[in-house]
Structures are given as C-alpha cells and as structure tokens.
C-alpha positions as a printed Julia matrix, in Angstrom:
69×3 Matrix{Float64}:
  0.03    0.15   -0.56
  2.91    2.61    0.75
  4.29    1.77   -2.73
  1.15    2.38   -4.27
  0.83    5.96   -2.49
  4.4     6.93   -3.04
  4.65    6.1    -6.64
  1.21    8.36   -6.9
  2.94   11.22   -5.23
  5.94   10.93   -7.23
  3.53   11.28  -10.53
  1.93   13.9    -8.93
  4.98   15.85   -8.24
  6.8    14.76  -11.22
  4.91   13.25  -13.68
  4.44    9.45  -14.75
  7.44    8.9   -17.12
  9.62    9.76  -13.81
  8.02    6.91  -11.87
  8.15    4.79  -14.98
 12.18    5.22  -14.92
 12.14    4.96  -11.2
 10.95    1.4   -10.69
 13.0     0.53  -14.1
 16.35    1.59  -12.18
 14.71    0.1    -8.79
 13.94   -3.55  -10.83
 17.39   -3.38  -12.05
 19.17   -2.43   -8.79
 17.28   -5.7    -7.34
 18.3    -7.96  -10.05
 22.21   -6.78  -10.0
 22.04   -7.81   -5.58
 20.38  -10.75   -6.36
 23.24  -11.34   -9.09
 25.85  -10.47   -6.2
 24.44  -12.62   -3.73
 24.33  -15.93   -6.05
 27.9   -15.04   -6.87
 28.49  -15.21   -2.85
 26.26  -18.23   -2.08
 28.2   -20.46   -4.67
 31.27  -19.14   -3.34
 30.1   -20.16    0.29
 29.22  -23.18   -0.94
 32.33  -23.92   -2.32
 34.19  -23.36    0.78
 31.73  -25.5     2.81
 32.52  -28.26    0.91
 36.62  -28.0     0.96
 36.65  -27.31    4.47
 33.85  -30.58    4.45
 36.46  -32.97    2.32
 39.58  -31.91    4.36
 38.69  -32.27    8.06
 41.27  -30.85   10.55
 43.3   -32.55   13.4
 40.77  -32.54   15.71
 37.85  -33.91   13.67
 40.56  -36.8    12.89
 40.91  -37.08   16.58
 37.52  -38.0    16.83
 37.36  -39.94   13.7
 39.99  -42.51   15.07
 38.44  -42.45   18.66
 35.91  -43.65   16.98
 36.7   -46.08   15.4
 39.38  -47.44   17.68
 42.5   -46.41   16.58
C-alpha cells in the first residue's frame, strides 16, 4: 500500500514518466543485488565443501577414537 501511495505522490509531483524510470532503476538494482547474492552463495558453498572434504586435526582425532584406532 505504501508503494502505490508513494508512486502516486511522485507521479503528481514529477510525472508518470519519472515514476516509470524510477521503477526501472529499482528493478535493475534489485536484479544486480540478486546476481551478487548468487555469486556469494556459490563461493560460500565451495568453501563449505572444501572445509568438509579436508577435516582438521580435532575431527581426525574424534574419528580415530570412534573407530578405535
């Protein structure tokens, strides 16, 4: 509801063309932020897989204790 009120206020003050341009700019910025988020998510996933595939010394000790080595 707030968005439609704000859009109407901007349209009265500046015109509908400016509202359209503002919405286009906001959509483009949102799209870029979504792409950036996907890239960071992919990097985070890679780091997590790398951490899980190479256990540290404490994890190796626990595994040995469980296996009875």
